[in-house]
Steps between C-alpha positions, in 0.01 A plus 500: 500500500346368820318814606553620857756283672695499823754270658401352832734337749399665823430207727120523479280190539306430181223244548703294746824520295777658701726733306880503506651588834267290719621176661150374588449306177825460310361240260241739358724810503430750224821565307367752245176685442329760277169684526282635216169682464560682829541173690207312342749262335784366711772281345748318721751215508563263790815329615334156534460469121782307334471714187434875525126529435279804522180464700223756493246630749204694364263735681180594312332829602187471718555129571620305802810285504784445257561275201838329508653308207831380370580663166706197406792707372816664621478768234378826651333626180305175446410489869354850486299412187356194678412704809356788299281266293380333819424839654293607198309169490412522868409867471246414228357228724468749782320755281256236370420368847693171480705360786856630482703322765533136391353225716728218607391143435597366844210652699255386231629141531445512877148639457416239234620210718296628795195517274524145362638311799153489659433224246838327533343156549463493121809358335488757219518780759796333668681497167431871455626586849812289447570677171455843659747409775752398235443812291517752783882499551543586131216753455439654844689823427408528133229735373184404315578747223819307424314176425595365157544168315873525571436540874270197500757296304771589750270388781444161336876467447548552874232244585665247266837575657357428846316184391628173644636362173551834328206468264128567473276329248303712250185390681632624834594835345150528355356443846731769640377741232138411578542564875700815432224633273250433778711717733544777243127505418436548871747793506315656205170468687661655809656789308865402531539436127345661193511210255614140468858480369581276203633160600791334316436177316599165649752317287634149492352155464353307787763279657436154632411501864761331721352174625616156616555221252414146625860422594552813712153474649577147616832620640325781688222286647747237615714767661200631693519192722853589607437874510266475798742286704649768725533514877380856550124473563412843362696440180351153461151643542559760229648243264210261552260780409713583195507137389123471479466852359725399209310177435158665521587786263655262248185285503250784473672778305359764733685831521724596791261779597204261490679250725588774747134561591371144458284391795383158615141587410616533138586129466252220435458160336283452194380182332669166545357153523565144617804462277604862443623755754321834521649808336644770724365845409641831622306826482756776445481876458747649256551779252236345273246467781377189678527160337486129580831318457504122462825345625694285256523209743317372804843479667454865589278373780809350662683834488203687645460238774862549605446875539171435680665264750786742556258780584297278734818408685596867531157604628458215747496582873461297816136607519431443130736222379312453169387842376322563174636738240306818441371485139589870470865439589775504238642180355855632459581688817751559778469316830287783639263473203613820330551528125833394353604793287723303267678167463742665258820473704433152636406374153824641357692321776318177414587528131864570579514206738348269235721649225204585275517881503489540120306333220650352183500848339699651787207698642476538877205311646269680740183418692303570183689214337265271694202644311688471171594140584135419562402646162780317320423160652125537443550585133745213457237271647256609230272734697311725258624860499154649554438280806844572641472876442170509688645302791805730519309826465681599181429498127560251221699770320731527801553125508578497128735795542711345773444125470466440126811284504340282768191445285721360225663258744156388619399436137816306416311175429259682272779681317696179435220249440577466124853378561493126434860399553815612672775642284790258487778586742293752701514476876182494710605804703713811470776360719740529207494878555698452822710200395 
């Protein structure tokens, strides 16, 4: 029923797979094989598969290279049907002038990254490059013709699995899809891919962002004083930088990526008078472009001054005991002035030391919790959502989506203003819940 067929177990090398009898590559030893269509279809099984599975290697007339696939079955009849169908599909492609041998995604990822990294100063490009680096281990050996909603879903599952707290918000997944579509559109333009595959829908409701409540924030800020008290000078230097980094981000709401490239030229004072301190304004460049960020408190000047004085001390020499900082230099930097890639590990160590690793909902806090804390505190202090969204470089819809509960807390007086008297026997707090 298969047409012309012959058994093959003669020790030949098929596309880098060593047949039975060779000791050069025992893990990929071929244990059984069949050939059809005068060798155009080659079925084989390998010893490194836990379950006996037929693989196929196809050679299309008048084309270069081979097409190799797993048939996904240990049944010889079903395996031949898979291989025969694949052969006929590729033969039609060959006769109509289409590319036959599938193109792997890995080389396209490398080419795409080389193309966009010339503009890597833009935060949006950095996000795309980071995503490509995370995707490559999962897709490098896969073929463009295999792209499907299921393949994209499996990719997202892997990214969620590798996430710090084992979850990705719907908004983050949407951003992944957006950046992935940008890559795939480029591959279409370059001829790697014929058409854009269908993307699966994002499910689930937006979860609250892990932030610091007032009690844990106070605990953290108090612990910062002890955290920097270490004998090792290098460690103390890094912790001092981390201390002011934490306080600045929590008072401005700027993104981690925006803080990473913040320079001294980007900071200035605005307004102020005889009885009022000036506002501190930061010009940041993020995924929504450039914007002016007004700090929540003038105390940020103290934090910036500490970093400034630290850098002056590090740059001072015998010849120049009081140097001036280059306005083009980075605010958050190593001793040699180079960019600090991430405070992720040191921040995690700080949270563990202060015993504030998780919020009241059990979610793991991260560096982005500083931005979420800023948003929460500003809303609780009655800042209008439109004004806050503009300052944070986000949308009112996003604030409502993730911080709607905070808006209700901020409006507590308004929501309860018709209550004229206290119900008899009611306590003034919820302490009875833990009595």
